[in-house]
Phi, psi and omega in degrees: 000134177238150180232136174208177186233129171227201175298157186273009179291134176228088184284344181252142186213134177219143177249142175224155175273143179214165179295348177254012181113180176293146179237134177247128180239131178246153180208159168264201185292339186225355186209153174289135180241333179210144171226125182239139177256134179312131175233124179050043176076004182240148171238147188302329187251028179301337180275353181259139176288157175288144177212091188280169179211175180296322180294323180285324174299320175294318182295316178302315183297316183288324177293321176299318176294323177298309180294333174282350179086013182251000178231128179250339185231131174271136181246067183225144177281132178236148177226092185267124182269125178181185179290163178304318180296313178299317177300323178294324178292314184292326173300313179302318177301318181294342180274351180282116181295156174308134175081004182241145178249156176228169174243166178304318180296322177296320179295316176304315178297322181294331183259008179076014180235063189299336184256014182256047188302315182293319176297323175295315178301319178297319183287324178294317179295336180269002180309115182278354186228061181298165185072302178292316169261103196284071181291343176295342181276014179246127180236168173294162178300344177267006180082008182266150172286127180255357178153172176194135184265352182265149176054230179267037174064234187299327176297320178294315179295318180298322179299308183298320176297312178302316180306320184268001178075024182270127175291144173201168178238000000 
């Protein structure tokens, strides 16, 4: 998985059904740019018609495999838009293997900002491509879920952690 930044236009959009609700994936011509998980029955692009592409078809197939338990690693080009600090955090998130957990402090150390816990938490929460960039694999240093900005929040994160066999409190 690679991450880079270009213009924020995402002309392609595809929705899929999943065990955690509908998922909407957006892409430009060559990379996934946004993944949104349904919240209270709504997706951000519900007012837009679907317009799929080869990259979105690959993403849908790989997400289906992930939810079926047959895929642990995504092989998709991603283009996450954010500040240099956010992108460094998202890069660190992308390095967390399936079934493994990290902490906000460990992510801070990996990005050279060991004392920037709140900033790391903010960047994790701003991840525009959850699941594929696995922000759900980050817990507090005590092993507790501290929050989740996707889908139905903590319930969605708990489901993803349980799906990967990750212990949490």
